[in-house]
Every structure is written in C-alpha cells, then in structure tokens.
BALOTOR-596659 format. One line per field, with one value per residue: residue number from 1; x, y, z of N, C-alpha, C, O in turn. Coordinates in nm, 4 decimals. Layout:
residues N
pos <- (NUM:...);
n.xx <- (X:...);
n.yy <- (Y:...);
n.zz <- (Z:...);
ca.xx <- (X:...);
ca.yy <- (Y:...);
ca.zz <- (Z:...);
c.xx <- (X:...);
c.yy <- (Y:...);
c.zz <- (Z:...);
o.xx <- (X:...);
o.yy <- (Y:...);
o.zz <- (Z:...);
end
This chain:
residues 125
pos <- (1:2:3:4:5:6:7:8:9:10:11:12:13:14:15:16:17:18:19:20:21:22:23:24:25:26:27:28:29:30:31:32:33:34:35:36:37:38:39:40:41:42:43:44:45:46:47:48:49:50:51:52:53:54:55:56:57:58:59:60:61:62:63:64:65:66:67:68:69:70:71:72:73:74:75:76:77:78:79:80:81:82:83:84:85:86:87:88:89:90:91:92:93:94:95:96:97:98:99:100:101:102:103:104:105:106:107:108:109:110:111:112:113:114:115:116:117:118:119:120:121:122:123:124:125);
n.xx <- (-0.5050:-0.4228:-0.1184:-0.0518:-0.0344:-0.2943:-0.3599:-0.3840:-0.4379:-0.3367:-0.4280:-0.3359:-0.5225:-0.5364:-0.5511:-0.5622:-0.6130:-0.8352:-1.0116:-1.3329:-1.4498:-1.5945:-1.5110:-1.2361:-1.2690:-1.3927:-1.1862:-0.9988:-1.1129:-1.0292:-0.9176:-0.8293:-0.9539:-0.9637:-0.8347:-1.0890:-1.0501:-0.8265:-0.7160:-0.5652:-0.2245:-0.0562:0.1616:0.4531:0.6067:0.8902:0.8764:1.0125:1.1782:1.1705:0.9402:0.7473:0.7537:0.6729:0.4297:0.3043:0.3248:0.1776:-0.0772:-0.1048:-0.1079:-0.3323:-0.5202:-0.4950:-0.6088:-0.4650:-0.4133:-0.6257:-0.8030:-0.6966:-0.8698:-1.1348:-1.1379:-1.2211:-1.1684:-1.0394:-1.0621:-0.9218:-0.7612:-0.6776:-0.6118:-0.4154:-0.2182:-0.1620:-0.0402:0.1816:0.3071:0.3614:0.5641:0.7611:0.8089:0.9043:1.1485:1.2992:1.3078:1.4638:1.6890:2.0324:2.0342:1.9644:2.0327:2.2094:2.0506:1.7981:1.7762:1.7806:1.5475:1.3574:1.3863:1.3332:1.0719:0.9255:0.9659:0.8271:0.5775:0.4944:0.5051:0.2977:0.0887:0.0609:-0.0078:-0.2515:-0.4006:-0.4487:-0.6002);
n.yy <- (-5.9517:-5.6300:-5.5237:-5.2634:-4.9543:-4.7698:-4.4362:-4.0774:-3.8162:-3.4880:-3.1819:-2.8629:-2.5961:-2.3255:-1.9902:-2.0396:-1.9901:-2.0892:-2.0767:-1.9738:-1.6291:-1.5320:-1.6850:-1.6103:-1.3363:-1.3550:-1.4425:-1.2296:-0.9298:-0.6942:-0.7590:-0.6741:-0.4374:-0.0864:0.1507:0.3418:0.5849:0.6938:0.9458:0.9614:0.8928:0.7373:0.8773:0.7364:0.6771:0.6393:0.4256:0.4298:0.3541:0.5986:0.7177:0.5368:0.5812:0.8366:0.8138:0.6810:0.8803:1.0980:0.9813:0.9629:1.2285:1.3166:1.1600:1.2827:1.5188:1.7304:1.7924:1.8170:1.5455:1.4421:1.3069:1.3510:1.6097:1.6577:1.7277:1.5123:1.3232:1.0808:0.9501:0.6967:0.5677:0.7475:0.7141:0.4513:0.4540:0.6003:0.4331:0.2188:0.3415:0.3783:0.1191:0.0191:0.1763:0.0653:-0.2050:-0.1817:-0.0811:-0.0015:-0.0690:0.1329:0.4303:0.7255:0.9636:0.8348:0.7466:0.9893:1.1079:0.9314:0.9838:1.2464:1.2730:1.0977:1.2515:1.4904:1.3951:1.2844:1.5073:1.6555:1.4842:1.4859:1.7636:1.7655:1.6153:1.7776:2.0053);
n.zz <- (-1.2858:-1.3943:-1.5509:-1.5951:-1.4146:-1.2709:-1.2765:-1.2102:-1.4399:-1.4740:-1.5962:-1.6566:-1.6965:-1.6572:-1.7566:-2.0306:-2.3803:-2.4873:-2.2826:-2.1711:-2.1851:-1.9637:-1.7563:-1.7320:-1.6784:-1.4203:-1.2718:-1.2839:-1.2576:-1.3715:-1.6040:-1.9374:-1.9398:-1.9298:-1.6985:-1.5346:-1.4188:-1.5406:-1.7438:-1.9702:-2.0711:-1.7998:-1.5739:-1.4713:-1.1657:-0.9432:-0.6875:-0.3856:-0.0807:0.0720:-0.0402:0.0438:0.3238:0.3422:0.2487:0.4607:0.6540:0.5544:0.5633:0.8334:0.9083:0.7809:0.9175:1.1663:1.1249:1.0395:0.7734:0.4921:0.3509:0.0347:-0.1366:-0.0648:0.0429:0.2953:0.6409:0.8698:1.1835:1.3316:1.5738:1.6450:1.4053:1.3228:1.5183:1.4639:1.2104:1.2704:1.4437:1.2583:1.1026:1.2955:1.3554:1.1118:1.1183:1.3176:1.2192:0.9837:1.0690:1.0253:0.7645:0.6065:0.3991:0.4877:0.4464:0.4370:0.6982:0.8414:0.7365:0.8473:1.1166:1.1394:1.0382:1.2196:1.4577:1.3876:1.3465:1.5837:1.7538:1.6342:1.6667:1.9514:1.9763:1.8404:2.0006:2.2253:2.1411);
ca.xx <- (-0.4793:-0.3688:0.0139:-0.0435:-0.0890:-0.3858:-0.3296:-0.4563:-0.3742:-0.3715:-0.4056:-0.3417:-0.6024:-0.5464:-0.4964:-0.5609:-0.6854:-0.9740:-1.0930:-1.4399:-1.4188:-1.6608:-1.4201:-1.1253:-1.3124:-1.4239:-1.0614:-0.9307:-1.2161:-0.9865:-0.8482:-0.8663:-1.0358:-0.8836:-0.8671:-1.1716:-0.9956:-0.7130:-0.7539:-0.4703:-0.1188:-0.0157:0.3107:0.5107:0.7142:0.9653:0.8322:1.1250:1.1510:1.1294:0.8069:0.6629:0.7491:0.6066:0.2798:0.2420:0.3227:0.0595:-0.2026:-0.1171:-0.1416:-0.4761:-0.5998:-0.4951:-0.6830:-0.3705:-0.4381:-0.7501:-0.7949:-0.7025:-0.9752:-1.2624:-1.1343:-1.2612:-1.0759:-1.0694:-1.0135:-0.9124:-0.6413:-0.6345:-0.5518:-0.2963:-0.1289:-0.1199:0.0492:0.3097:0.3756:0.4139:0.6852:0.8552:0.8406:0.9900:1.2622:1.3499:1.3328:1.5466:1.8062:2.1621:2.0223:1.9309:2.1243:2.2024:1.9393:1.6736:1.7722:1.7426:1.4149:1.2730:1.3991:1.2629:0.9211:0.8702:0.9600:0.7223:0.4439:0.4846:0.4809:0.1735:-0.0075:0.0360:-0.0844:-0.3826:-0.4817:-0.4675:-0.6992);
ca.yy <- (-5.8094:-5.5556:-5.4794:-5.1234:-4.8826:-4.6678:-4.3058:-3.9586:-3.7250:-3.3554:-3.0846:-2.7204:-2.5186:-2.1869:-1.8931:-2.0967:-1.9004:-2.1424:-2.0460:-1.8741:-1.4951:-1.5128:-1.7434:-1.5181:-1.2099:-1.3885:-1.4541:-1.1099:-0.8504:-0.5806:-0.7966:-0.6236:-0.3175:0.0319:0.2130:0.4391:0.7145:0.7530:1.0383:0.9532:0.8030:0.7626:0.9053:0.6384:0.7392:0.5356:0.3983:0.3841:0.3500:0.7369:0.7378:0.4563:0.6465:0.9725:0.7864:0.6573:1.0069:1.1660:0.9146:0.9935:1.3742:1.3250:1.1106:1.3715:1.6325:1.8408:1.8179:1.7542:1.4240:1.4789:1.2427:1.4093:1.7387:1.6598:1.7141:1.3992:1.3041:0.9509:0.9401:0.5601:0.5383:0.8313:0.6470:0.3162:0.4892:0.6486:0.3063:0.1449:0.4090:0.3436:-0.0372:0.0157:0.2192:-0.0444:-0.3359:-0.1481:-0.0292:-0.0531:-0.1004:0.2555:0.5279:0.8390:1.0327:0.7635:0.7497:1.1273:1.1174:0.8542:1.0561:1.3861:1.2400:1.0511:1.3467:1.5831:1.3285:1.2630:1.6374:1.6901:1.4018:1.5544:1.8895:1.7385:1.5553:1.8959:2.0981);
ca.zz <- (-1.2557:-1.5135:-1.5208:-1.6043:-1.3054:-1.3097:-1.2083:-1.2406:-1.5258:-1.4378:-1.7013:-1.6154:-1.7988:-1.6194:-1.8492:-2.1712:-2.4691:-2.5204:-2.1771:-2.1883:-2.1389:-1.8381:-1.6490:-1.7218:-1.6036:-1.2837:-1.1998:-1.2945:-1.2983:-1.4531:-1.7251:-2.0571:-1.9160:-1.8891:-1.5614:-1.5780:-1.3682:-1.6191:-1.8570:-2.0688:-2.0326:-1.6556:-1.5419:-1.3720:-1.0698:-0.8785:-0.5494:-0.3113:0.0696:0.1231:-0.0821:0.1469:0.4549:0.3265:0.2309:0.5923:0.7240:0.4984:0.6041:0.9777:0.9099:0.7385:1.0252:1.2825:1.0803:1.0199:0.6421:0.4415:0.2692:-0.0985:-0.2186:-0.0291:0.0826:0.4354:0.7439:0.9601:1.3196:1.3653:1.6377:1.6406:1.2783:1.3132:1.5926:1.3933:1.1000:1.3318:1.4897:1.1390:1.0667:1.4066:1.3360:0.9940:1.1456:1.4028:1.1399:0.8804:1.1255:0.9693:0.6238:0.5356:0.3740:0.5780:0.4075:0.4755:0.8395:0.8792:0.7026:0.9359:1.2490:1.1301:1.0127:1.3391:1.5424:1.3494:1.3590:1.7232:1.8010:1.5744:1.7374:2.0822:1.9638:1.7964:2.1269:2.3079:2.0982);
c.xx <- (-0.4042:-0.2284:0.0407:-0.1045:-0.1897:-0.3549:-0.4143:-0.3734:-0.4232:-0.3310:-0.4270:-0.4131:-0.6100:-0.4881:-0.4937:-0.6436:-0.8264:-1.0666:-1.2137:-1.4068:-1.4731:-1.5688:-1.2955:-1.1552:-1.3391:-1.2862:-0.9922:-1.0395:-1.1708:-0.9114:-0.9136:-0.9529:-0.9206:-0.9279:-0.9575:-1.1321:-0.8817:-0.7761:-0.6449:-0.3459:-0.0770:0.1293:0.3519:0.6166:0.7734:0.9176:0.9487:1.0866:1.1023:0.9805:0.7030:0.6453:0.6616:0.4440:0.2154:0.2326:0.2038:-0.0756:-0.2125:-0.1586:-0.2866:-0.5635:-0.5957:-0.5645:-0.5984:-0.3700:-0.5598:-0.7158:-0.8095:-0.8350:-1.1080:-1.2584:-1.1803:-1.1469:-1.1132:-1.0199:-1.0140:-0.7756:-0.5918:-0.5536:-0.4193:-0.1852:-0.0737:-0.0109:0.1887:0.3839:0.4337:0.5543:0.7966:0.8990:0.9355:1.1430:1.3529:1.3906:1.4464:1.6828:1.9393:2.1564:1.9761:2.0357:2.1133:2.0800:1.8077:1.6592:1.7262:1.5920:1.3201:1.2681:1.3208:1.1087:0.8602:0.8641:0.8440:0.5796:0.3997:0.4267:0.3282:0.0646:-0.0428:-0.0496:-0.2265:-0.4674:-0.5243:-0.5954:-0.7990);
c.yy <- (-5.7458:-5.5123:-5.3292:-5.0640:-4.7869:-4.5493:-4.2035:-3.8749:-3.5739:-3.2671:-2.9457:-2.6425:-2.3724:-2.0987:-1.9432:-2.0044:-1.9489:-2.1168:-1.9351:-1.7415:-1.4735:-1.5662:-1.6641:-1.4042:-1.2458:-1.3982:-1.3179:-0.9963:-0.7256:-0.6210:-0.7394:-0.4972:-0.2066:0.0794:0.3428:0.5795:0.7753:0.8252:1.0513:0.8636:0.8404:0.7883:0.8058:0.7059:0.6247:0.5336:0.3532:0.3810:0.4882:0.7604:0.6575:0.5359:0.7720:0.9343:0.7559:0.7830:1.0954:1.1085:0.9496:1.1373:1.3967:1.2655:1.2008:1.4992:1.7548:1.8773:1.7503:1.6292:1.4632:1.4209:1.3106:1.5519:1.7656:1.6593:1.6159:1.4098:1.1607:0.9217:0.8005:0.5258:0.6182:0.7628:0.5167:0.3542:0.5351:0.5223:0.2198:0.2116:0.3717:0.2014:-0.0519:0.0681:0.1223:-0.1684:-0.3015:-0.0865:-0.0852:-0.0813:0.0253:0.3459:0.6309:0.9185:0.9748:0.7653:0.8915:1.1544:1.0530:0.9345:1.1686:1.3639:1.1916:1.1652:1.4563:1.5145:1.3160:1.3991:1.6789:1.6101:1.4547:1.6777:1.8642:1.6865:1.6701:1.9804:2.0367);
c.zz <- (-1.3658:-1.4749:-1.5182:-1.4720:-1.3447:-1.2204:-1.2588:-1.3377:-1.4938:-1.5571:-1.6557:-1.7184:-1.7617:-1.7276:-1.9991:-2.2542:-2.5038:-2.3984:-2.2007:-2.1176:-1.9966:-1.7314:-1.6257:-1.6380:-1.4593:-1.2044:-1.1859:-1.3492:-1.3744:-1.5758:-1.8481:-2.0471:-1.8769:-1.7547:-1.5969:-1.5162:-1.4395:-1.7396:-1.9490:-2.0124:-1.8771:-1.6503:-1.4359:-1.2922:-0.9980:-0.7346:-0.4778:-0.1540:0.1212:0.0725:0.0062:0.2690:0.4422:0.3059:0.3717:0.6697:0.6739:0.5484:0.7625:0.9853:0.8768:0.8513:1.1544:1.2506:1.0660:0.8675:0.5831:0.3506:0.1249:-0.1765:-0.1931:-0.0010:0.2255:0.5256:0.8371:1.0931:1.3570:1.4408:1.6409:1.5149:1.2576:1.3961:1.5241:1.2898:1.1694:1.3865:1.3819:1.0978:1.1738:1.3861:1.2192:1.0273:1.2290:1.3043:1.0407:0.9354:1.0743:0.8186:0.5352:0.5022:0.4863:0.5634:0.4510:0.6260:0.8970:0.8551:0.8071:1.0784:1.2404:1.1262:1.1502:1.4472:1.5108:1.3732:1.5001:1.7897:1.7550:1.6349:1.8785:2.0706:1.9306:1.9086:2.2116:2.2746:2.0268);
o.xx <- (-0.3222:-0.2173:0.1328:-0.2071:-0.1737:-0.3272:-0.5053:-0.2521:-0.5435:-0.2202:-0.5395:-0.3583:-0.6830:-0.3840:-0.4229:-0.7378:-0.9174:-1.1879:-1.1883:-1.3469:-1.4089:-1.5493:-1.2515:-1.0855:-1.3059:-1.2786:-0.9309:-1.0507:-1.2529:-0.8504:-1.0348:-1.0179:-0.8176:-1.0378:-0.9164:-1.1819:-0.8401:-0.8627:-0.6333:-0.3616:-0.0669:0.2090:0.2929:0.7019:0.7114:0.9203:0.9901:0.9722:1.0089:0.9039:0.5928:0.5330:0.5838:0.3521:0.1017:0.1390:0.1389:-0.1721:-0.3240:-0.2441:-0.3544:-0.6718:-0.6849:-0.5799:-0.6462:-0.3280:-0.5931:-0.6106:-0.9156:-0.8926:-1.1873:-1.3605:-1.1793:-1.0417:-1.2232:-0.9395:-1.1135:-0.6829:-0.4702:-0.4463:-0.3266:-0.0712:0.0449:0.0957:0.2963:0.5059:0.5367:0.6482:0.9098:1.0172:1.0341:1.2421:1.4722:1.5006:1.5250:1.7724:1.9585:2.2569:1.9550:2.1348:2.0221:2.0092:1.7172:1.5493:1.6441:1.5218:1.2194:1.1639:1.2401:1.0313:0.7547:0.7653:0.7766:0.4826:0.2825:0.3269:0.2499:-0.0453:-0.1594:-0.1483:-0.3157:-0.5884:-0.6328:-0.6775:-0.8927);
o.yy <- (-5.8137:-5.4623:-5.2771:-5.1113:-4.7231:-4.5648:-4.2272:-3.8631:-3.5481:-3.2752:-2.9145:-2.6259:-2.2980:-2.1317:-1.8845:-1.9442:-1.8746:-2.1337:-1.8227:-1.7385:-1.4060:-1.5027:-1.6506:-1.3728:-1.1621:-1.3648:-1.2932:-0.9754:-0.6565:-0.5391:-0.7511:-0.4592:-0.2288:0.0532:0.4326:0.6815:0.8877:0.7803:1.1589:0.7782:0.9572:0.7238:0.7948:0.7794:0.5185:0.6371:0.2400:0.4045:0.4966:0.8221:0.7036:0.5571:0.8027:1.0088:0.7926:0.7965:1.1607:1.1814:0.9630:1.1674:1.4817:1.3179:1.1924:1.5835:1.8677:1.9886:1.6379:1.6205:1.5119:1.4845:1.3278:1.6189:1.8796:1.6017:1.6302:1.4987:1.1203:0.8727:0.7817:0.4657:0.5726:0.7540:0.4843:0.2928:0.5032:0.5099:0.1551:0.1399:0.3388:0.1697:-0.1253:0.0159:0.1083:-0.2223:-0.3924:-0.0482:-0.2067:-0.1125:0.0179:0.3440:0.6257:0.9400:1.0457:0.7825:0.9010:1.2128:1.1111:0.9470:1.1922:1.4261:1.2408:1.1730:1.5033:1.5781:1.3345:1.4031:1.7296:1.6622:1.4656:1.6957:1.9306:1.7086:1.6623:2.0174:2.1030);
o.zz <- (-1.4276:-1.3629:-1.4553:-1.4231:-1.4487:-1.1015:-1.3382:-1.3208:-1.4900:-1.6100:-1.6165:-1.8273:-1.8272:-1.7843:-2.0809:-2.2027:-2.5405:-2.4102:-2.2443:-2.0100:-1.9161:-1.6278:-1.5116:-1.5415:-1.3753:-1.0862:-1.0820:-1.4700:-1.4347:-1.6446:-1.8662:-2.1444:-1.8133:-1.7058:-1.6703:-1.5638:-1.4112:-1.8147:-2.0078:-1.9252:-1.8395:-1.7184:-1.3284:-1.3419:-0.9917:-0.6680:-0.5030:-0.1150:0.2009:0.1466:0.0361:0.3147:0.5326:0.3397:0.4013:0.7485:0.7557:0.5713:0.8130:1.0686:0.9344:0.8771:1.2388:1.3389:1.0775:0.8359:0.6206:0.2872:0.0859:-0.2647:-0.2857:-0.0163:0.2720:0.4977:0.8905:1.1209:1.4172:1.3763:1.6398:1.5190:1.1906:1.3504:1.5303:1.2846:1.1188:1.3752:1.4008:1.0632:1.1383:1.3993:1.2259:0.9762:1.2021:1.3161:1.0139:0.8601:1.0791:0.7548:0.4141:0.5752:0.5688:0.6617:0.4949:0.6787:0.9882:0.9377:0.8478:1.1427:1.3303:1.1989:1.1905:1.5203:1.6024:1.4144:1.5330:1.8616:1.8353:1.6542:1.9164:2.1421:1.9833:1.9136:2.2691:2.3585:1.9822);
end
C-alpha cells in the first residue's frame, strides 16, 4: 500500500479572467453592459427607512386606484395588493417599535392612518 494519502484537489475558478465570456455572461447577464434605460449619469439618492415606507405606501395607493401607475399611466384596482402593502407597513411598524426616530414613528402612524382611510373609501365607491 502507498504511504501517501490520495485526496481531492479543489480549484476555485469562479470569476477568473481566463473564463470564457459566454460563461461569465450566463452567470451575470448584466455584466459589462450599460443600463438601456439610462440616458446619462444617474443621480444617486439615499435610500433610508422613510423612503422604504413611502415606496410601500405609493404601491398601496396605486393598487387602490388613488393615483395612476407612473410606469403605465393606468389607474389600477387591486385591493388584495393594496391590503398587502398596508400590512407590510404595519408589520414593519411592529417589528421596528422602539428603534425608530420620532419623525419615523410619526411617519408610520400618519401613513398607516391615511392608507387605511383611503382603502375604506376605495372599497365604498
């Protein structure tokens, strides 16, 4: 018997420069390509907790048909999606209780109140 132990040798070849372009593209279809929707330098903006909440609130308002979808200009009516977005904000309010600034807490309370009232109104008419 041979005194040397036989084993496996692993070589990590992910992301290596010698890797064929096709394989790299299959892993990341956007690698090396510009965003076709960009018409110049993109303005970066800070995404914070308030921005996240406003994003869910906007989605709820669009789903209720209170504001048109900015992408299509269409006024929608999807109460299930609207309710889901309202519930997400309420869940975030519960999960972040005690960890928000006073402004963030007020934002959450006001947004939830407005969304709930709008939802009730959208169901009436």
